N, CA, C and O atoms as a Tinker XYZ file with bonds, in Angstrom:
   492  protein
     1  N     19.800000   13.536000   18.767000    73     2
     2  CA    19.533000   12.619000   17.672000    64     1     3
     3  C     18.908000   11.329000   18.188000    63     2     4     5
     4  O     17.959000   10.820000   17.592000    81     3
     5  N     19.433000   10.795000   19.294000    73     3     6
     6  CA    18.895000    9.561000   19.872000    64     5     7
     7  C     17.456000    9.760000   20.335000    63     6     8     9
     8  O     16.628000    8.860000   20.194000    81     7
     9  N     17.152000   10.943000   20.891000    73     7    10
    10  CA    15.798000   11.236000   21.341000    64     9    11
    11  C     14.839000   11.226000   20.152000    63    10    12    13
    12  O     13.725000   10.713000   20.261000    81    11
    13  N     15.257000   11.781000   19.029000    73    11    14
    14  CA    14.416000   11.770000   17.826000    64    13    15
    15  C     14.119000   10.347000   17.371000    63    14    16    17
    16  O     12.994000   10.055000   16.966000    81    15
    17  N     15.090000    9.472000   17.429000    73    15    18
    18  CA    14.874000    8.071000   17.032000    64    17    19
    19  C     13.896000    7.385000   17.977000    63    18    20    21
    20  O     13.038000    6.618000   17.540000    81    19
    21  N     14.024000    7.663000   19.271000    73    19    22
    22  CA    13.114000    7.059000   20.251000    64    21    23
    23  C     11.690000    7.561000   20.014000    63    22    24    25
    24  O     10.741000    6.777000   20.013000    81    23
    25  N     11.550000    8.865000   19.814000    73    23    26
    26  CA    10.226000    9.432000   19.551000    64    25    27
    27  C      9.649000    8.844000   18.270000    63    26    28    29
    28  O      8.470000    8.493000   18.234000    81    27
    29  N     10.453000    8.729000   17.223000    73    27    30
    30  CA     9.991000    8.137000   15.966000    64    29    31
    31  C      9.547000    6.699000   16.158000    63    30    32    33
    32  O      8.531000    6.283000   15.600000    81    31
    33  N     10.299000    5.936000   16.943000    73    31    34
    34  CA     9.939000    4.537000   17.189000    64    33    35
    35  C      8.627000    4.435000   17.955000    63    34    36    37
    36  O      7.795000    3.581000   17.649000    81    35
    37  N      8.435000    5.298000   18.948000    73    35    38
    38  CA     7.187000    5.293000   19.715000    64    37    39
    39  C      6.013000    5.667000   18.822000    63    38    40    41
    40  O      4.965000    5.024000   18.875000    81    39
    41  N      6.178000    6.701000   18.003000    73    39    42
    42  CA     5.115000    7.110000   17.086000    64    41    43
    43  C      4.803000    6.022000   16.068000    63    42    44    45
    44  O      3.640000    5.777000   15.748000    81    43
    45  N      5.836000    5.378000   15.565000    73    43    46
    46  CA     5.627000    4.296000   14.596000    64    45    47
    47  C      4.839000    3.154000   15.223000    63    46    48    49
    48  O      3.925000    2.612000   14.603000    81    47
    49  N      5.189000    2.793000   16.441000    73    47    50
    50  CA     4.473000    1.720000   17.141000    64    49    51
    51  C      3.018000    2.102000   17.363000    63    50    52    53
    52  O      2.124000    1.275000   17.178000    81    51
    53  N      2.772000    3.348000   17.758000    73    51    54
    54  CA     1.404000    3.811000   17.981000    64    53    55
    55  C      0.606000    3.806000   16.681000    63    54    56    57
    56  O     -0.556000    3.399000   16.670000    81    55
    57  N      1.218000    4.253000   15.586000    73    55    58
    58  CA     0.531000    4.251000   14.299000    64    57    59
    59  C      0.185000    2.843000   13.841000    63    58    60    61
    60  O     -0.927000    2.591000   13.376000    81    59
    61  N      1.131000    1.933000   13.973000    73    59    62
    62  CA     0.881000    0.554000   13.556000    64    61    63
    63  C     -0.198000   -0.090000   14.413000    63    62    64    65
    64  O     -1.013000   -0.858000   13.901000    81    63
    65  N     -0.220000    0.209000   15.710000    73    63    66
    66  CA    -1.266000   -0.319000   16.588000    64    65    67
    67  C     -2.629000    0.243000   16.184000    63    66    68    69
    68  O     -3.626000   -0.478000   16.184000    81    67
    69  N     -2.669000    1.527000   15.841000    73    67    70
    70  CA    -3.924000    2.140000   15.412000    64    69    71
    71  C     -4.422000    1.516000   14.113000    63    70    72    73
    72  O     -5.620000    1.278000   13.958000    81    71
    73  N     -3.517000    1.253000   13.189000    73    71    74
    74  CA    -3.890000    0.622000   11.922000    64    73    75
    75  C     -4.440000   -0.772000   12.174000    63    74    76    77
    76  O     -5.464000   -1.153000   11.607000    81    75
    77  N     -3.769000   -1.524000   13.014000    73    75    78
    78  CA    -4.187000   -2.903000   13.276000    64    77    79
    79  C     -5.550000   -2.965000   13.955000    63    78    80    81
    80  O     -6.304000   -3.913000   13.737000    81    79
    81  N     -5.875000   -1.969000   14.773000    73    79    82
    82  CA    -7.123000   -2.016000   15.520000    64    81    83
    83  C     -8.249000   -1.234000   14.869000    63    82    84    85
    84  O     -9.392000   -1.330000   15.317000    81    83
    85  N     -7.963000   -0.461000   13.823000    73    83    86
    86  CA    -9.006000    0.363000   13.216000    64    85    87
    87  C     -9.856000   -0.469000   12.271000    63    86    88    89
    88  O     -9.355000   -1.377000   11.607000    81    87
    89  N    -11.149000   -0.153000   12.214000    73    87    90
    90  CA   -12.002000   -0.881000   11.272000    64    89    91
    91  C    -11.640000   -0.495000    9.851000    63    90    92    93
    92  O    -11.330000    0.664000    9.576000    81    91
    93  N    -11.678000   -1.454000    8.957000    73    91    94
    94  CA   -11.351000   -1.178000    7.568000    64    93    95
    95  C    -12.595000   -0.698000    6.833000    63    94    96    97
    96  O    -13.666000   -1.282000    6.997000    81    95
    97  N    -12.478000    0.350000    6.029000    73    95    98
    98  CA   -13.640000    0.828000    5.293000    64    97    99
    99  C    -13.987000   -0.054000    4.091000    63    98   100   101
   100  O    -15.068000    0.075000    3.517000    81    99
   101  N    -13.096000   -0.923000    3.722000    73    99   102
   102  CA   -13.331000   -1.781000    2.568000    64   101   103
   103  C    -14.307000   -2.893000    2.936000    63   102   104   105
   104  O    -14.498000   -3.203000    4.113000    81   103
   105  N    -14.920000   -3.488000    1.922000    73   103   106
   106  CA   -15.854000   -4.582000    2.142000    64   105   107
   107  C    -15.136000   -5.835000    2.602000    63   106   108   109
   108  O    -13.907000   -5.862000    2.667000    81   107
   109  N    -15.907000   -6.889000    2.928000    73   107   110
   110  CA   -15.307000   -8.099000    3.495000    64   109   111
   111  C    -14.354000   -8.828000    2.549000    63   110   112   113
   112  O    -13.480000   -9.562000    3.010000    81   111
   113  N    -14.502000   -8.643000    1.255000    73   111   114
   114  CA   -13.628000   -9.323000    0.314000    64   113   115
   115  C    -12.539000   -8.410000   -0.234000    63   114   116   117
   116  O    -11.701000   -8.844000   -1.024000    81   115
   117  N    -12.550000   -7.155000    0.180000    73   115   118
   118  CA   -11.595000   -6.193000   -0.330000    64   117   119
   119  C    -10.413000   -6.047000    0.620000    63   118   120   121
   120  O    -10.448000   -6.530000    1.751000    81   119
   121  N     -9.367000   -5.376000    0.148000    73   119   122
   122  CA    -8.137000   -5.244000    0.923000    64   121   123
   123  C     -7.728000   -3.786000    1.021000    63   122   124   125
   124  O     -8.175000   -2.937000    0.250000    81   123
   125  N     -6.868000   -3.524000    1.986000    73   123   126
   126  CA    -6.347000   -2.173000    2.171000    64   125   127
   127  C     -4.866000   -2.246000    2.496000    63   126   128   129
   128  O     -4.429000   -3.102000    3.266000    81   127
   129  N     -4.095000   -1.337000    1.899000    73   127   130
   130  CA    -2.682000   -1.137000    2.226000    64   129   131
   131  C     -2.590000    0.243000    2.856000    63   130   132   133
   132  O     -3.197000    1.200000    2.376000    81   131
   133  N     -1.829000    0.334000    3.930000    73   131   134
   134  CA    -1.684000    1.591000    4.652000    64   133   135
   135  C     -0.217000    1.990000    4.659000    63   134   136   137
   136  O      0.662000    1.146000    4.834000    81   135
   137  N      0.043000    3.276000    4.469000    73   135   138
   138  CA     1.383000    3.822000    4.678000    64   137   139
   139  C      1.401000    4.379000    6.094000    63   138   140   141
   140  O      0.641000    5.291000    6.420000    81   139
   141  N      2.278000    3.823000    6.939000    73   139   142
   142  CA     2.402000    4.268000    8.329000    64   141   143
   143  C      3.843000    4.079000    8.764000    63   142   144   145
   144  O      4.434000    3.026000    8.528000    81   143
   145  N      4.406000    5.089000    9.395000    73   143   146
   146  CA     5.783000    5.021000    9.894000    64   145   147
   147  C      6.760000    4.658000    8.772000    63   146   148   149
   148  O      7.720000    3.917000    8.980000    81   147
   149  N      6.492000    5.198000    7.576000    73   147   150
   150  CA     7.345000    4.974000    6.406000    64   149   151
   151  C      7.477000    3.487000    6.075000    63   150   152   153
   152  O      8.551000    3.009000    5.711000    81   151
   153  N      6.359000    2.767000    6.212000    73   151   154
   154  CA     6.258000    1.354000    5.836000    64   153   155
   155  C      4.899000    1.135000    5.186000    63   154   156   157
   156  O      3.953000    1.879000    5.441000    81   155
   157  N      4.809000    0.105000    4.342000    73   155   158
   158  CA     3.517000   -0.342000    3.857000    64   157   159
   159  C      3.036000   -1.442000    4.792000    63   158   160   161
   160  O      3.771000   -2.385000    5.084000    81   159
   161  N      1.800000   -1.317000    5.258000    73   159   162
   162  CA     1.219000   -2.285000    6.184000    64   161   163
   163  C     -0.089000   -2.780000    5.587000    63   162   164   165
   164  O     -0.989000   -1.972000    5.358000    81   163
   165  N     -0.230000   -4.068000    5.329000    73   163   166
   166  CA     0.794000   -5.101000    5.450000    64   165   167
   167  C      1.790000   -5.002000    4.300000    63   166   168   169
   168  O      1.494000   -4.409000    3.263000    81   167
   169  N      2.939000   -5.569000    4.486000    73   167   170
   170  CA     3.970000   -5.549000    3.449000    64   169   171
   171  C      3.618000   -6.486000    2.297000    63   170   172   173
   172  O      4.070000   -6.287000    1.170000    81   171
   173  N      2.813000   -7.505000    2.581000    73   171   174
   174  CA     2.362000   -8.451000    1.543000    64   173   175
   175  C      0.847000   -8.536000    1.595000    63   174   176   177
   176  O      0.254000   -8.708000    2.660000    81   175
   177  N      0.231000   -8.414000    0.426000    73   175   178
   178  CA    -1.223000   -8.439000    0.325000    64   177   179
   179  C     -1.624000   -9.399000   -0.783000    63   178   180   181
   180  O     -1.075000   -9.348000   -1.883000    81   179
   181  N     -2.581000  -10.275000   -0.496000    73   179   182
   182  CA    -3.125000  -11.169000   -1.510000    64   181   183
   183  C     -4.516000  -10.677000   -1.859000    63   182   184   185
   184  O     -5.335000  -10.409000   -0.980000    81   183
   185  N     -4.769000  -10.561000   -3.151000    73   183   186
   186  CA    -6.060000  -10.064000   -3.621000    64   185   187
   187  C     -6.459000  -10.834000   -4.868000    63   186   188   189
   188  O     -5.609000  -11.216000   -5.672000    81   187
   189  N     -7.757000  -11.059000   -5.023000    73   187   190
   190  CA    -8.278000  -11.698000   -6.225000    64   189   191
   191  C     -8.670000  -10.633000   -7.225000    63   190   192   193
   192  O     -9.107000   -9.545000   -6.851000    81   191
   193  N     -8.511000  -10.952000   -8.499000    73   191   194
   194  CA    -8.934000  -10.007000   -9.541000    64   193   195
   195  C    -10.397000   -9.668000   -9.314000    63   194   196   197
   196  O    -11.214000  -10.541000   -9.021000    81   195
   197  N    -10.710000   -8.401000   -9.453000    73   195   198
   198  CA   -12.075000   -7.939000   -9.247000    64   197   199
   199  C    -12.299000   -7.333000   -7.866000    63   198   200   201
   200  O    -13.261000   -6.592000   -7.663000    81   199
   201  N    -11.428000   -7.639000   -6.926000    73   199   202
   202  CA   -11.531000   -7.020000   -5.612000    64   201   203
   203  C    -10.955000   -5.611000   -5.649000    63   202   204   205
   204  O    -10.099000   -5.299000   -6.477000    81   203
   205  N    -11.427000   -4.780000   -4.756000    73   203   206
   206  CA   -10.878000   -3.440000   -4.621000    64   205   207
   207  C     -9.674000   -3.481000   -3.697000    63   206   208   209
   208  O     -9.644000   -4.238000   -2.727000    81   207
   209  N     -8.691000   -2.665000   -4.005000    73   207   210
   210  CA    -7.520000   -2.511000   -3.147000    64   209   211
   211  C     -7.382000   -1.026000   -2.848000    63   210   212   213
   212  O     -7.104000   -0.222000   -3.739000    81   211
   213  N     -7.579000   -0.675000   -1.585000    73   211   214
   214  CA    -7.467000    0.707000   -1.160000    64   213   215
   215  C     -6.077000    0.980000   -0.629000    63   214   216   217
   216  O     -5.443000    0.107000   -0.037000    81   215
   217  N     -5.610000    2.194000   -0.843000    73   215   218
   218  CA    -4.323000    2.657000   -0.321000    64   217   219
   219  C     -4.609000    3.890000    0.528000    63   218   220   221
   220  O     -5.126000    4.889000    0.030000    81   219
   221  N     -4.267000    3.812000    1.817000    73   219   222
   222  CA    -4.509000    4.894000    2.757000    64   221   223
   223  C     -3.185000    5.381000    3.321000    63   222   224   225
   224  O     -2.339000    4.583000    3.723000    81   223
   225  N     -3.013000    6.694000    3.347000    73   223   226
   226  CA    -1.798000    7.270000    3.913000    64   225   227
   227  C     -2.100000    7.785000    5.318000    63   226   228   229
   228  O     -2.792000    8.790000    5.481000    81   227
   229  N     -1.578000    7.093000    6.335000    73   227   230
   230  CA    -1.700000    7.521000    7.724000    64   229   231
   231  C     -0.400000    8.116000    8.232000    63   230   232   233
   232  O     -0.244000    8.350000    9.431000    81   231
   233  N      0.523000    8.358000    7.331000    73   231   234
   234  CA     1.840000    8.871000    7.682000    64   233   235
   235  C      1.830000   10.401000    7.677000    63   234   236   237
   236  O      0.860000   11.024000    7.246000    81   235
   237  N      2.906000   10.987000    8.155000    73   235   238
   238  CA     3.029000   12.446000    8.172000    64   237   239
   239  C      3.486000   12.998000    6.822000    63   238   240   241
   240  O      3.288000   14.179000    6.536000    81   239
   241  N      4.083000   12.170000    6.011000    73   239   242
   242  CA     4.612000   12.588000    4.711000    64   241   243
   243  C      3.712000   12.081000    3.587000    63   242   244   245
   244  O      2.969000   11.119000    3.780000    81   243
   245  N      3.769000   12.713000    2.419000    73   243   246
   246  CA     3.025000   12.196000    1.270000    64   245   247
   247  C      3.667000   10.903000    0.762000    63   246   248   249
   248  O      4.872000   10.698000    0.913000    81   247
   249  N      2.857000   10.041000    0.163000    73   247   250
   250  CA     3.332000    8.769000   -0.392000    64   249   251
   251  C      2.560000    8.455000   -1.667000    63   250   252   253
   252  O      1.491000    9.006000   -1.930000    81   251
   253  N      3.137000    7.558000   -2.440000    73   251   254
   254  CA     2.440000    6.983000   -3.576000    64   253   255
   255  C      2.768000    5.499000   -3.609000    63   254   256   257
   256  O      3.550000    5.000000   -2.800000    81   255
   257  N      2.169000    4.822000   -4.538000    73   255   258
   258  CA     2.378000    3.385000   -4.666000    64   257   259
   259  C      2.550000    3.125000   -6.161000    63   258   260   261
   260  O      1.684000    3.483000   -6.959000    81   259
   261  N      3.666000    2.505000   -6.538000    73   259   262
   262  CA     3.945000    2.273000   -7.960000    64   261   263
   263  C      4.567000    0.889000   -8.138000    63   262   264   265
   264  O      5.487000    0.508000   -7.415000    81   263
   265  N      4.050000    0.155000   -9.103000    73   263   266
   266  CA     4.559000   -1.186000   -9.383000    64   265   267
   267  C      5.973000   -1.117000   -9.930000    63   266   268   269
   268  O      6.300000   -0.233000  -10.721000    81   267
   269  N      6.797000   -2.044000   -9.510000    73   267   270
   270  CA     8.152000   -2.154000  -10.064000    64   269   271
   271  C      8.131000   -2.953000  -11.367000    63   270   272   273
   272  O      9.059000   -2.867000  -12.171000    81   271
   273  N      7.077000   -3.722000  -11.565000    73   271   274
   274  CA     6.912000   -4.529000  -12.774000    64   273   275
   275  C      6.232000   -3.682000  -13.852000    63   274   276   277
   276  O      5.262000   -2.974000  -13.582000    81   275
   277  N      6.751000   -3.765000  -15.059000    73   275   278
   278  CA     6.197000   -2.984000  -16.155000    64   277   279
   279  C      5.029000   -3.701000  -16.806000    63   278   280   281
   280  O      5.006000   -4.928000  -16.909000    81   279
   281  N      4.072000   -2.921000  -17.236000    73   279   282
   282  CA     2.921000   -3.438000  -17.961000    64   281   283
   283  C      3.057000   -3.097000  -19.431000    63   282   284   285
   284  O      4.162000   -2.957000  -19.955000    81   283
   285  N      1.922000   -2.968000  -20.080000    73   283   286
   286  CA     1.894000   -2.629000  -21.502000    64   285   287
   287  C      2.531000   -1.272000  -21.752000    63   286   288   289
   288  O      2.372000   -0.343000  -20.960000    81   287
   289  N      3.244000   -1.170000  -22.847000    73   287   290
   290  CA     3.848000    0.095000  -23.229000    64   289   291
   291  C      5.014000    0.517000  -22.358000    63   290   292   293
   292  O      5.441000    1.670000  -22.417000    81   291
   293  N      5.540000   -0.397000  -21.546000    73   291   294
   294  CA     6.686000   -0.076000  -20.711000    64   293   295
   295  C      6.360000    0.798000  -19.512000    63   294   296   297
   296  O      7.267000    1.298000  -18.847000    81   295
   297  N      5.064000    0.990000  -19.224000    73   295   298
   298  CA     4.651000    1.776000  -18.062000    64   297   299
   299  C      4.482000    0.848000  -16.870000    63   298   300   301
   300  O      4.278000   -0.353000  -17.046000    81   299
   301  N      4.564000    1.394000  -15.649000    73   299   302
   302  CA     4.328000    0.548000  -14.469000    64   301   303
   303  C      2.970000   -0.142000  -14.565000    63   302   304   305
   304  O      2.006000    0.435000  -15.069000    81   303
   305  N      2.903000   -1.365000  -14.084000    73   303   306
   306  CA     1.663000   -2.135000  -14.162000    64   305   307
   307  C      0.520000   -1.432000  -13.437000    63   306   308   309
   308  O     -0.634000   -1.560000  -13.846000    81   307
   309  N      0.817000   -0.696000  -12.372000    73   307   310
   310  CA    -0.175000    0.107000  -11.671000    64   309   311
   311  C      0.546000    1.203000  -10.904000    63   310   312   313
   312  O      1.748000    1.122000  -10.652000    81   311
   313  N     -0.211000    2.224000  -10.541000    73   311   314
   314  CA     0.346000    3.319000   -9.748000    64   313   315
   315  C     -0.798000    4.135000   -9.171000    63   314   316   317
   316  O     -1.925000    4.094000   -9.665000    81   315
   317  N     -0.488000    4.872000   -8.124000    73   315   318
   318  CA    -1.435000    5.844000   -7.588000    64   317   319
   319  C     -0.810000    7.225000   -7.714000    63   318   320   321
   320  O      0.392000    7.363000   -7.942000    81   319
   321  N     -1.632000    8.222000   -7.564000    73   319   322
   322  CA    -1.121000    9.574000   -7.419000    64   321   323
   323  C     -0.445000    9.676000   -6.053000    63   322   324   325
   324  O     -0.650000    8.819000   -5.194000    81   323
   325  N      0.343000   10.699000   -5.852000    73   323   326
   326  CA     0.904000   10.981000   -4.536000    64   325   327
   327  C     -0.218000   11.550000   -3.680000    63   326   328   329
   328  O     -0.912000   12.485000   -4.080000    81   327
   329  N     -0.386000   10.961000   -2.477000    73   327   330
   330  CA    -1.475000   11.396000   -1.604000    64   329   331
   331  C     -0.925000   11.860000   -0.264000    63   330   332   333
   332  O      0.097000   11.365000    0.211000    81   331
   333  N     -1.612000   12.807000    0.331000    73   331   334
   334  CA    -1.211000   13.351000    1.616000    64   333   335
   335  C     -1.777000   12.554000    2.772000    63   334   336   337
   336  O     -2.527000   11.597000    2.582000    81   335
   337  N     -1.407000   12.965000    3.967000    73   335   338
   338  CA    -1.851000   12.307000    5.192000    64   337   339
   339  C     -3.375000   12.283000    5.273000    63   338   340   341
   340  O     -4.047000   13.269000    4.972000    81   339
   341  N     -3.902000   11.128000    5.689000    73   339   342
   342  CA    -5.338000   10.984000    5.881000    64   341   343
   343  C     -6.128000   10.744000    4.619000    63   342   344   345
   344  O     -7.358000   10.745000    4.659000    81   343
   345  N     -5.462000   10.537000    3.497000    73   343   346
   346  CA    -6.132000   10.353000    2.212000    64   345   347
   347  C     -6.164000    8.884000    1.821000    63   346   348   349
   348  O     -5.223000    8.137000    2.088000    81   347
   349  N     -7.263000    8.479000    1.184000    73   347   350
   350  CA    -7.423000    7.116000    0.685000    64   349   351
   351  C     -7.763000    7.161000   -0.794000    63   350   352   353
   352  O     -8.582000    7.971000   -1.229000    81   351
   353  N     -7.127000    6.285000   -1.566000    73   351   354
   354  CA    -7.453000    6.124000   -2.986000    64   353   355
   355  C     -7.622000    4.637000   -3.275000    63   354   356   357
   356  O     -7.108000    3.789000   -2.545000    81   355
   357  N     -8.341000    4.336000   -4.338000    73   355   358
   358  CA    -8.495000    2.954000   -4.794000    64   357   359
   359  C     -7.477000    2.725000   -5.890000    63   358   360   361
   360  O     -7.357000    3.528000   -6.815000    81   359
   361  N     -6.744000    1.628000   -5.786000    73   359   362
   362  CA    -5.747000    1.274000   -6.794000    64   361   363
   363  C     -6.482000    0.763000   -8.030000    63   362   364   365
   364  O     -7.170000   -0.256000   -7.980000    81   363
   365  N     -6.329000    1.471000   -9.119000    73   363   366
   366  CA    -7.041000    1.164000  -10.362000    64   365   367
   367  C     -6.212000    0.237000  -11.258000    63   366   368   369
   368  O     -4.982000    0.287000  -11.243000    81   367
   369  N     -6.890000   -0.598000  -12.028000    73   367   370
   370  CA    -6.244000   -1.372000  -13.069000    64   369   371
   371  C     -5.819000   -2.786000  -12.699000    63   370   372   373
   372  O     -5.344000   -3.528000  -13.559000    81   371
   373  N     -5.980000   -3.172000  -11.445000    73   371   374
   374  CA    -5.568000   -4.534000  -11.068000    64   373   375
   375  C     -6.390000   -5.587000  -11.807000    63   374   376   377
   376  O     -5.889000   -6.677000  -12.087000    81   375
   377  N     -7.641000   -5.276000  -12.125000    73   375   378
   378  CA    -8.499000   -6.237000  -12.808000    64   377   379
   379  C     -8.054000   -6.514000  -14.241000    63   378   380   381
   380  O     -8.499000   -7.484000  -14.855000    81   379
   381  N     -7.181000   -5.669000  -14.771000    73   379   382
   382  CA    -6.687000   -5.848000  -16.142000    64   381   383
   383  C     -5.341000   -6.565000  -16.200000    63   382   384   385
   384  O     -4.834000   -6.853000  -17.284000    81   383
   385  N     -4.768000   -6.850000  -15.040000    73   383   386
   386  CA    -3.447000   -7.492000  -14.992000    64   385   387
   387  C     -3.585000   -9.008000  -14.903000    63   386   388   389
   388  O     -4.563000   -9.512000  -14.350000    81   387
   389  N     -2.613000   -9.732000  -15.443000    73   387   390
   390  CA    -2.626000  -11.184000  -15.265000    64   389   391
   391  C     -2.267000  -11.536000  -13.820000    63   390   392   393
   392  O     -1.556000  -10.783000  -13.155000    81   391
   393  N     -2.757000  -12.673000  -13.339000    73   391   394
   394  CA    -2.360000  -13.090000  -11.994000    64   393   395
   395  C     -0.837000  -13.157000  -11.893000    63   394   396   397
   396  O     -0.150000  -13.470000  -12.865000    81   395
   397  N     -0.331000  -12.863000  -10.718000    73   395   398
   398  CA     1.113000  -12.902000  -10.519000    64   397   399
   399  C      1.531000  -12.120000   -9.299000    63   398   400   401
   400  O      0.704000  -11.687000   -8.496000    81   399
   401  N      2.820000  -11.952000   -9.179000    73   399   402
   402  CA     3.421000  -11.246000   -8.046000    64   401   403
   403  C      3.855000   -9.865000   -8.530000    63   402   404   405
   404  O      4.569000   -9.736000   -9.525000    81   403
   405  N      3.415000   -8.844000   -7.816000    73   403   406
   406  CA     3.708000   -7.465000   -8.190000    64   405   407
   407  C      4.343000   -6.743000   -7.003000    63   406   408   409
   408  O      3.667000   -6.432000   -6.022000    81   407
   409  N      5.632000   -6.484000   -7.100000    73   407   410
   410  CA     6.324000   -5.699000   -6.081000    64   409   411
   411  C      6.082000   -4.226000   -6.374000    63   410   412   413
   412  O      5.935000   -3.822000   -7.527000    81   411
   413  N      6.043000   -3.431000   -5.308000    73   411   414
   414  CA     5.808000   -2.002000   -5.482000    64   413   415
   415  C      6.622000   -1.205000   -4.473000    63   414   416   417
   416  O      7.166000   -1.754000   -3.514000    81   415
   417  N      6.694000    0.107000   -4.711000    73   415   418
   418  CA     7.443000    1.007000   -3.846000    64   417   419
   419  C      6.735000    2.344000   -3.801000    63   418   420   421
   420  O      5.738000    2.555000   -4.492000    81   419
   421  N      7.249000    3.237000   -2.992000    73   419   422
   422  CA     6.878000    4.648000   -2.992000    64   421   423
   423  C      8.032000    5.378000   -3.665000    63   422   424   425
   424  O      9.173000    5.266000   -3.217000    81   423
   425  N      7.761000    6.114000   -4.720000    73   423   426
   426  CA     8.856000    6.782000   -5.427000    64   425   427
   427  C      9.481000    7.901000   -4.596000    63   426   428   429
   428  O     10.623000    8.292000   -4.841000    81   427
   429  N      8.751000    8.409000   -3.627000    73   427   430
   430  CA     9.286000    9.452000   -2.759000    64   429   431
   431  C     10.170000    8.880000   -1.647000    63   430   432   433
   432  O     11.042000    9.567000   -1.116000    81   431
   433  N      9.930000    7.611000   -1.305000    73   431   434
   434  CA    10.666000    6.934000   -0.222000    64   433   435
   435  C     10.962000    5.507000   -0.678000    63   434   436   437
   436  O     10.268000    4.577000   -0.268000    81   435
   437  N     11.979000    5.317000   -1.520000    73   435   438
   438  CA    12.240000    4.018000   -2.159000    64   437   439
   439  C     12.519000    2.858000   -1.194000    63   438   440   441
   440  O     12.484000    1.699000   -1.609000    81   439
   441  N     12.792000    3.144000    0.070000    73   439   442
   442  CA    12.986000    2.057000    1.034000    64   441   443
   443  C     11.649000    1.414000    1.418000    63   442   444   445
   444  O     11.622000    0.331000    2.002000    81   443
   445  N     10.553000    2.081000    1.092000    73   443   446
   446  CA     9.225000    1.516000    1.341000    64   445   447
   447  C      8.922000    0.519000    0.220000    63   446   448   449
   448  O      8.819000    0.897000   -0.947000    81   447
   449  N      8.783000   -0.741000    0.582000    73   447   450
   450  CA     8.532000   -1.798000   -0.397000    64   449   451
   451  C      7.384000   -2.679000    0.051000    63   450   452   453
   452  O      7.161000   -2.866000    1.247000    81   451
   453  N      6.662000   -3.215000   -0.910000    73   451   454
   454  CA     5.596000   -4.150000   -0.613000    64   453   455
   455  C      5.361000   -5.067000   -1.791000    63   454   456   457
   456  O      5.948000   -4.889000   -2.859000    81   455
   457  N      4.493000   -6.057000   -1.592000    73   455   458
   458  CA     4.201000   -7.046000   -2.621000    64   457   459
   459  C      2.710000   -7.323000   -2.653000    63   458   460   461
   460  O      2.076000   -7.504000   -1.614000    81   459
   461  N      2.157000   -7.354000   -3.860000    73   459   462
   462  CA     0.772000   -7.769000   -4.070000    64   461   463
   463  C      0.799000   -9.103000   -4.790000    63   462   464   465
   464  O      1.436000   -9.240000   -5.834000    81   463
   465  N      0.112000  -10.078000   -4.235000    73   463   466
   466  CA    -0.082000  -11.374000   -4.880000    64   465   467
   467  C     -1.487000  -11.325000   -5.485000    63   466   468   469
   468  O     -2.493000  -11.379000   -4.778000    81   467
   469  N     -1.523000  -11.221000   -6.821000    73   467   470
   470  CA    -2.800000  -11.110000   -7.532000    64   469   471
   471  C     -3.211000  -12.484000   -8.023000    63   470   472   473
   472  O     -2.506000  -13.121000   -8.806000    81   471
   473  N     -4.374000  -12.931000   -7.544000    73   471   474
   474  CA    -4.896000  -14.250000   -7.908000    64   473   475
   475  C     -6.080000  -14.099000   -8.863000    63   474   476   477
   476  O     -6.713000  -13.046000   -8.933000    81   475
   477  N     -6.361000  -15.173000   -9.593000    73   475   478
   478  CA    -7.550000  -15.195000  -10.416000    64   477   479
   479  C     -8.759000  -15.143000   -9.491000    63   478   480   481
   480  O     -8.697000  -15.652000   -8.371000    81   479
   481  N     -9.847000  -14.544000   -9.933000    73   479   482
   482  CA   -11.057000  -14.451000   -9.123000    64   481   483
   483  C    -11.459000  -15.828000   -8.632000    63   482   484   485
   484  O    -11.466000  -16.789000   -9.402000    81   483
   485  N    -11.790000  -15.927000   -7.368000    73   483   486
   486  CA   -12.166000  -17.200000   -6.775000    64   485   487
   487  C    -10.980000  -18.068000   -6.446000    63   486   488   489
   488  O    -11.155000  -19.214000   -6.032000    81   487
   489  N     -9.733000  -17.540000   -6.624000    73   487   490
   490  CA    -8.501000  -18.291000   -6.468000    64   489   491
   491  C     -8.092000  -18.566000   -5.113000    63   490   492
   492  O     -7.058000  -19.198000   -4.897000    81   491
């Protein structure tokens, strides 16, 4: 059991280092959230309305991203489909939300938490 934890820690460190050093496919004003080692990296992201926010899964397990804050009709303010390893999706609907703080999780792994700080364009 201890060996598995050590191996997991080494793999997590390697994944996070790869994420930090890899070029981002998004444009200079856009942002990306990555699932790696069962964490969202970065855990906090600031984005202006109108910018694209990409979600990439570099983990071994599938993940999704879902707002904990409810929007219109009692539905989550935003969400992605569940995506497998190596997949990237663009988070849709942020441009329709009011500026504010939006916490999110992965419904498959609820210990994975992150925060999006949504600012007005040019903010």
